C-alpha positions as CSV (number, residue, x, y, z in Angstrom):
1,M,65.2,32.5,179.3
2,Y,66.8,29.2,180.3
3,R,67.9,28.4,183.9
4,I,70.9,26.2,184.5
5,L,71.6,24.7,188.0
6,T,75.2,23.8,188.7
7,L,75.8,21.1,191.4
8,N,79.6,21.3,191.3
9,K,82.1,23.9,190.5
10,I,82.1,24.0,186.7
11,S,85.0,25.5,184.6
12,Q,84.3,29.1,183.6
13,K,85.6,28.2,180.1
14,G,82.5,26.1,179.7
15,L,80.0,28.5,181.5
16,Q,81.1,31.4,179.3
17,N,79.6,29.5,176.3
18,F,76.2,30.3,177.6
19,P,74.9,33.4,175.8
20,D,72.6,36.1,177.0
21,G,69.2,34.6,177.9
22,Y,70.8,31.9,180.2
23,V,70.9,32.2,184.0
24,C,73.4,29.8,185.6
25,S,74.0,29.3,189.3
26,G,74.0,26.8,192.1
27,E,70.7,28.3,193.5
28,E,68.2,27.7,190.7
29,T,65.0,26.1,192.0
30,A,63.2,25.5,188.7
31,P,66.1,24.7,186.3
32,D,65.7,23.7,182.7
33,A,69.0,21.8,182.9
34,V,71.6,20.7,185.4
35,L,75.4,20.7,185.1
36,V,77.0,18.2,187.4
37,R,80.4,16.6,187.9
38,S,80.6,14.2,190.9
39,A,77.7,15.3,193.1
40,S,75.1,12.5,193.7
41,M,71.6,13.1,192.3
42,H,70.1,9.9,193.5
43,D,68.3,11.5,196.4
44,M,67.5,14.7,194.6
45,E,63.9,15.6,193.7
46,L,63.7,16.2,190.0
47,P,61.7,19.3,189.3
48,E,59.0,19.3,186.6
49,S,61.0,22.1,184.8
50,L,64.0,19.9,184.4
51,K,64.6,18.8,180.8
52,A,68.3,17.8,180.7
53,I,71.2,16.8,182.8
54,A,74.8,17.1,181.5
55,R,77.6,15.2,183.3
56,A,80.9,17.0,182.8
57,G,82.7,13.7,182.5
58,A,82.1,10.2,181.2
59,G,80.7,8.2,184.2
60,V,77.0,8.7,185.1
61,N,76.8,6.5,188.2
62,N,75.8,9.6,190.2
63,I,72.7,10.2,188.1
64,P,69.3,8.3,188.5
65,I,69.1,7.3,184.8
66,D,65.9,5.2,185.0
67,R,64.1,7.9,186.9
68,C,65.2,10.5,184.4
69,S,64.0,8.5,181.5
70,E,60.6,8.0,183.1
71,N,60.3,11.7,183.5
72,G,61.5,12.6,180.0
73,I,64.8,14.1,181.1
74,V,67.7,13.6,178.7
75,V,71.0,12.7,180.3
76,F,74.2,13.7,178.6
77,N,77.9,12.8,179.3
78,T,81.1,14.0,177.7
79,P,82.9,11.0,176.3
80,G,86.5,11.7,175.1
81,A,86.7,15.1,176.8
82,N,89.0,13.8,179.5
83,A,90.6,11.0,177.4
84,N,94.0,12.6,177.1
85,A,94.2,13.2,180.8
86,V,93.4,9.6,181.6
87,K,95.8,8.3,178.9
88,E,98.7,10.2,180.4
89,L,97.9,8.9,183.9
90,V,97.7,5.3,182.7
91,L,101.1,5.7,181.0
92,C,102.4,7.3,184.3
93,A,101.1,4.3,186.3
94,M,102.7,1.8,183.9
95,L,106.1,3.5,184.5
96,L,105.6,3.9,188.2
97,S,104.6,0.2,188.7
98,S,107.5,-1.0,186.5
99,R,110.3,0.7,188.3
100,K,108.7,0.6,191.8
101,I,109.2,4.4,191.8
102,P,106.8,5.3,194.7
103,A,108.5,2.7,197.0
104,A,111.9,4.0,195.9
105,I,111.0,7.6,196.7
106,D,109.8,6.6,200.2
107,W,113.0,4.6,200.8
108,V,115.2,7.5,199.8
109,K,113.5,9.7,202.4
110,T,114.6,7.3,205.1
111,L,118.3,8.2,204.3
112,K,117.9,11.7,205.6
113,G,120.7,12.4,208.1
114,T,123.1,9.8,206.8
115,G,125.3,12.5,205.4
116,A,128.3,11.3,203.4
117,E,127.1,7.7,203.8
118,M,124.0,8.4,201.7
119,S,125.7,7.6,198.3
120,K,126.9,4.3,199.5
121,A,123.5,3.4,200.9
122,V,121.9,4.3,197.6
123,E,124.3,2.1,195.6
124,K,123.7,-0.8,198.0
125,G,119.9,-0.5,198.2
126,K,118.8,0.6,194.7
127,S,118.6,-2.9,193.3
128,A,115.4,-3.5,195.4
129,F,113.6,-1.1,193.1
130,A,114.7,-2.3,189.7
131,G,112.1,-3.1,187.1
132,P,111.6,-3.7,183.4
133,E,111.4,-1.1,180.6
134,L,108.2,-0.7,178.6
135,K,109.9,-1.0,175.2
136,G,109.6,-4.4,173.8
137,K,106.9,-5.5,176.2
138,A,103.4,-6.4,175.3
139,L,100.4,-4.4,176.4
140,G,96.8,-5.5,176.3
141,V,94.2,-2.8,176.0
142,V,90.7,-4.0,177.0
143,G,88.2,-1.6,175.5
144,L,89.0,0.6,172.6
145,G,87.0,3.7,173.2
146,A,88.3,7.2,173.3
147,I,90.8,6.5,176.1
148,G,91.7,3.0,175.1
149,V,92.7,4.1,171.6
150,L,94.9,6.9,172.9
151,V,96.6,4.5,175.3
152,A,97.1,1.9,172.6
153,N,98.6,4.4,170.1
154,A,100.9,6.0,172.8
155,A,102.2,2.6,173.9
156,K,102.9,1.7,170.3
157,A,104.9,4.8,169.9
158,L,106.9,3.8,173.0
159,G,108.0,0.6,171.3
160,M,105.5,-1.8,172.9
161,T,103.7,-4.6,171.1
162,V,100.0,-3.7,171.6
163,Y,97.0,-6.0,171.6
164,G,93.5,-4.5,171.5
165,Y,90.2,-6.2,172.4
166,D,86.8,-4.6,171.9
167,P,83.9,-6.6,170.5
168,F,82.0,-3.3,170.1
169,L,84.7,-1.3,168.3
170,S,83.1,1.8,166.6
171,V,84.0,2.9,163.1
172,D,85.5,6.2,164.5
173,A,87.7,4.3,166.9
174,A,88.8,1.9,164.2
175,W,89.9,4.9,162.1
176,A,91.8,6.4,165.0
177,L,93.6,3.2,166.0
178,S,97.2,2.7,164.9
179,R,97.5,0.1,162.2
180,G,100.2,-1.6,164.3
181,V,97.8,-2.6,167.0
182,H,97.0,-6.4,167.0
183,H,93.3,-7.1,167.0
184,S,92.5,-9.7,169.6
185,A,89.3,-11.7,169.0
186,T,89.2,-12.9,172.6
187,L,90.3,-11.9,176.1
188,D,92.3,-15.1,176.4
189,E,94.7,-13.8,173.7
190,I,95.3,-10.7,175.8
191,Y,95.8,-12.8,178.9
192,A,98.2,-15.2,177.3
193,N,100.5,-12.7,175.6
194,C,100.5,-9.5,177.5
195,D,103.0,-8.3,180.2
196,Y,100.8,-5.3,181.0
197,I,97.0,-5.1,180.8
198,T,94.9,-1.9,181.0
199,L,91.1,-1.8,181.4
200,H,89.0,0.8,179.6
201,V,85.4,-0.7,179.6
202,P,82.2,0.5,181.3
203,L,80.9,-1.3,184.4
204,T,78.1,-3.7,183.3
205,P,76.9,-7.0,184.7
206,D,79.1,-8.6,182.0
207,T,82.3,-6.7,183.0
208,K,81.9,-6.6,186.8
209,E,84.9,-8.4,188.4
210,M,86.1,-9.4,185.0
211,V,89.6,-9.6,186.6
212,N,89.2,-12.5,189.1
213,K,91.0,-15.6,190.1
214,D,90.0,-17.4,186.9
215,S,91.1,-14.7,184.5
216,I,94.2,-14.0,186.5
217,A,95.2,-17.7,186.2
218,A,95.1,-17.3,182.5
219,M,97.4,-14.3,182.5
220,K,101.2,-14.4,182.2
221,D,103.2,-14.6,185.3
222,N,104.4,-11.2,186.7
223,V,101.6,-9.3,184.8
224,R,101.0,-5.7,185.7
225,I,97.4,-4.5,185.6
226,M,96.1,-1.0,185.3
227,N,92.5,-0.1,186.2
228,F,91.6,3.5,185.5
229,A,88.1,2.7,184.4
230,R,85.9,1.4,187.3
231,G,86.9,-0.1,190.6
232,D,84.4,-3.0,190.4
233,L,85.9,-4.3,187.2
234,V,88.3,-6.1,189.5
235,N,87.8,-8.6,192.3
236,T,90.0,-6.9,194.9
237,A,90.5,-10.0,197.1
238,D,91.6,-12.1,194.1
239,V,94.1,-9.4,193.1
240,V,95.6,-9.2,196.6
241,D,96.0,-13.0,196.7
242,A,97.7,-12.9,193.3
243,L,100.0,-10.2,194.4
244,S,100.9,-12.2,197.5
245,S,101.7,-15.3,195.4
246,G,103.7,-13.3,192.8
247,K,101.4,-14.1,189.9
248,I,100.7,-10.3,189.6
249,A,103.7,-8.1,189.8
250,A,101.8,-4.8,190.3
251,Y,98.3,-3.4,190.3
252,A,97.7,0.3,189.7
253,T,94.3,1.8,190.1
254,D,92.5,5.1,190.5
255,F,89.8,3.6,192.7
256,G,91.0,2.9,196.2
257,S,89.6,0.7,198.9
258,E,90.9,-0.2,202.3
259,E,91.8,-3.7,201.3
260,L,94.4,-2.3,198.8
261,L,96.1,0.1,201.2
262,D,99.7,-0.8,202.2
263,V,99.6,-4.0,200.0
264,P,103.0,-4.5,198.4
265,G,102.8,-4.1,194.6
266,V,99.7,-1.9,194.7
267,L,99.7,1.7,193.5
268,V,96.4,3.5,194.5
269,L,95.7,7.0,193.3
270,P,92.9,9.2,194.6
271,H,90.7,9.3,191.4
272,L,93.0,11.6,189.5
273,G,92.1,10.5,186.0
274,A,90.4,13.6,184.9
275,S,91.9,16.0,187.4
276,T,93.7,18.3,185.0
277,P,92.6,21.9,184.2
278,E,92.5,21.0,180.5
279,S,90.2,18.0,181.1
280,E,87.8,20.0,183.3
281,E,87.7,22.7,180.7
282,N,87.1,20.3,177.9
283,C,84.3,18.5,179.8
284,A,82.6,21.7,180.7
285,V,82.7,23.1,177.2
286,M,81.2,19.9,175.8
287,A,78.5,19.6,178.4
288,V,77.4,23.2,177.9
289,D,77.3,22.8,174.1
290,E,75.2,19.6,174.5
291,I,72.7,21.4,176.7
292,R,72.5,24.5,174.5
293,D,71.9,22.4,171.3
294,F,69.2,20.4,173.1
295,L,67.4,23.3,174.7
296,E,67.6,25.6,171.7
297,N,67.2,23.0,168.8
298,G,66.1,19.7,170.4
299,N,69.2,18.0,169.1
300,I,70.6,15.1,171.2
301,T,74.3,14.3,171.1
302,H,76.1,12.0,173.6
303,S,73.0,11.0,175.6
304,V,73.2,7.9,177.8
305,N,69.4,7.3,177.9
306,L,68.0,8.4,174.6
307,P,69.2,8.1,171.0
308,D,71.4,10.6,169.3
309,V,69.4,12.8,166.9
310,N,70.9,15.8,165.2
311,V,68.9,17.4,162.4
312,P,69.1,21.0,160.9
313,R,65.9,22.9,161.4
314,T,63.7,23.3,158.4
315,G,60.4,24.8,159.6
316,R,59.0,27.6,161.7
317,A,58.5,25.4,164.8
318,R,60.0,22.2,166.0
319,I,58.0,19.7,168.1
320,T,60.2,17.2,170.2
321,I,58.6,14.2,171.6
322,I,60.0,11.6,174.1
323,H,57.9,8.5,174.1
324,K,57.8,4.8,174.8
325,N,59.4,2.6,172.1
326,V,56.4,0.5,171.3
327,P,54.4,-0.2,168.1
328,N,52.0,2.3,166.6
329,V,53.2,5.3,168.5
330,I,54.4,7.1,165.4
331,S,51.0,6.6,163.7
332,K,49.2,8.0,166.8
333,I,51.5,11.0,166.7
334,T,51.1,11.8,163.0
335,S,47.3,11.2,163.2
336,T,47.0,13.6,166.2
337,V,49.2,16.2,164.4
338,A,47.0,15.9,161.3
339,E,43.8,16.3,163.3
340,E,45.3,19.5,164.7
341,N,45.8,20.8,161.1
342,I,49.6,20.8,161.5
343,N,51.6,20.1,158.3
344,I,54.9,18.2,158.9
345,D,57.8,19.7,157.0
346,N,60.3,17.2,158.2
347,M,60.3,14.3,160.6
348,V,62.9,12.0,162.3
349,N,62.4,9.2,164.7
350,K,65.0,7.1,166.5
351,S,64.9,4.7,169.5
352,R,67.1,3.4,172.2
353,G,65.9,0.6,174.4
354,E,62.6,1.3,176.0
355,Y,62.4,4.9,174.8
356,A,62.3,6.8,171.5
357,Y,62.6,10.3,170.3
358,T,60.7,12.0,167.5
359,M,61.3,15.5,166.1
360,L,58.8,17.2,163.8
361,D,59.5,20.4,161.9
362,T,56.3,22.3,161.0
363,D,55.7,25.2,158.6
364,A,53.4,27.0,161.1
365,D,53.2,27.8,164.8
366,V,52.0,25.1,167.2
367,S,49.1,26.0,169.5
368,A,48.8,25.0,173.2
369,E,45.8,22.9,172.2
370,A,47.9,20.9,169.8
371,I,50.6,20.3,172.4
372,E,47.9,19.1,174.8
373,A,46.5,16.8,172.2
374,I,49.9,15.2,171.5
375,S,50.7,14.9,175.2
376,A,47.4,13.0,175.7
377,V,48.7,10.1,173.6
378,E,49.1,7.3,176.2
379,E,52.8,6.4,175.3
380,I,54.0,10.0,175.3
381,V,56.4,10.9,178.1
382,R,57.2,14.6,177.2
383,V,56.4,17.1,174.5
384,R,58.2,20.3,173.9
385,V,57.9,23.0,171.2
386,I,60.9,25.1,170.2
């Protein structure tokens, strides 16, 4: 029996994918895995029973990744599951910021009680909310992952000229990207040519505050910037200054801060990117499938702290080993296995940063003494037999 702890409300469409033999609730004290959305786990004690955490979403800032790695806990996310929801919101923000639609709606409300004079007031005041069409304008998509590709393709279909920048473009993303998207070798090409810029990159030391006074200076006048990725990709003070000077025409974001409230030209949404029932269902289904495959087969897909390893089972038992990524560990493992008179039917090893993952399929059962012997190898973090 596997026990699953839920730290947030998780879509039933995902939870129903757990078969008999799984117990899933928000009260488990010795869980094998955790399903989480936005709840912070940084102050949470990680029980010894915990083997995996699945974030029903893309961002994992609420999970103590380093501590999980040290304890041999695999952390999963669900990239692409909410991509369409975010894509639609980005397109919505582009339209809202172009036509000053939120301000126009607020202004119309002030006409309540004007009676027959309302139509005259509308004709006189509507010019204050005019703005450009998207068709024929240039959009720069910074980051061509699951969301960025969808935004780029949709903008192309709307008649925009699209520039895409991603030095780490994956093969799958390249196949999915419209042939009509211009490949930009540098961000400067995006800044110099694009009327709209949308950010779809992770927050790293290299990307933190990538939109700042220097990069803004390199952009076209009256540029409109969309940030539905991470709030700290943007230097808020520099954006507010650029809005005040007219360099930036509009800034739309899903990550609010007090400094942005009531600033002309700013559209702040309350983190609605993945807030659709379809997105929540997709994320839950993917997260549950990831946990099941790991607990039942040892396979890892979409982990943020360990390598992806997915191999069909070939033996009677499977030994999974999380260990430090240092020289001679594999030879120590195989030597120990041989000393325990275990024959290896199939073996795979992959690494990611400081940690590696090894799976051994054997043609016989594995004794508790053998597990203890493998666990005793100095660099081993966690051993499990399935």
